[in-house]
C-alpha positions in Angstrom: -105.2 133.9 -76.6 -101.5 133.6 -73.8 -103.3 133.1 -71.5 -105.3 130.7 -72.8 -102.2 128.6 -74.5 -101.2 128.6 -70.9 -103.6 126.3 -68.8 -105.2 129.9 -67.6 -108.1 129.2 -65.5 -111.7 130.5 -66.8 -112.5 133.0 -63.2 -109.5 134.5 -61.6 -107.6 133.3 -58.4 -108.5 133.9 -54.7 -105.4 134.8 -53.2 -106.0 130.9 -50.5 -106.8 129.4 -54.4 -102.8 131.3 -55.5 -100.5 130.5 -52.3 -101.9 126.6 -52.8 -101.0 126.3 -55.6 -98.2 128.3 -57.2 -96.1 128.8 -53.1 -95.6 125.3 -52.0 -92.5 124.9 -49.7 -89.5 122.2 -51.3 -89.9 119.1 -48.7 -89.4 115.9 -48.2 -91.8 114.0 -50.4 -92.0 115.5 -53.1 -95.5 117.5 -53.5 -97.9 119.8 -51.7 -98.7 119.0 -47.5 -102.3 117.5 -46.6 -102.5 119.5 -44.3 -101.0 123.0 -43.1 -100.0 121.1 -39.7 -97.8 118.6 -41.3 -94.9 116.9 -38.9 -94.4 114.2 -41.2 -93.3 117.0 -44.1 -89.6 118.7 -43.8 -88.9 121.7 -45.3 -86.2 121.3 -47.3 -85.7 125.2 -48.2 -87.0 126.7 -44.8 -84.4 124.4 -43.2 -82.1 126.0 -45.2 -82.8 129.6 -44.3 -82.5 129.1 -40.6 -79.6 127.5 -40.4 -77.5 129.5 -42.7 -79.1 133.4 -40.9 -78.0 131.3 -37.1 -75.2 131.2 -38.7 -75.0 134.0 -40.5 -75.8 136.2 -36.8 -73.8 134.0 -34.4 -70.9 134.5 -37.4 -71.6 138.4 -36.3 -72.2 138.3 -32.8 -68.9 136.5 -32.9 -66.7 138.1 -34.7 -68.3 141.5 -32.9 -66.8 139.7 -29.0 -63.9 139.3 -30.9 -64.0 143.3 -32.3 -61.3 145.2 -29.6 -62.8 148.5 -28.3 -61.4 151.4 -26.0 -63.7 150.7 -23.2 -64.3 146.9 -23.8 -61.5 144.2 -21.4 -63.2 140.9 -22.8 -63.0 139.0 -25.4 -63.8 135.2 -25.7 -60.7 134.4 -25.0 -61.5 136.2 -21.5 -60.5 139.1 -19.5 -57.2 141.1 -21.5 
């Protein structure tokens, strides 16, 4: 009875239908993409996570380069 109140379909969703209905990216057109390959659509959530993970990776590498190790004489400012 509760499922009928929420507008549940009469037959179960296939995995493809579930993804098409529920798992859409936040994009600049405000709705679902017309096709899987549409270069006019910018997926904002994907862009956010890509930039964030890239900055974290670069920050990690810079922090590792700046850390002084007993076996290393090299830093970003040059050899010491």
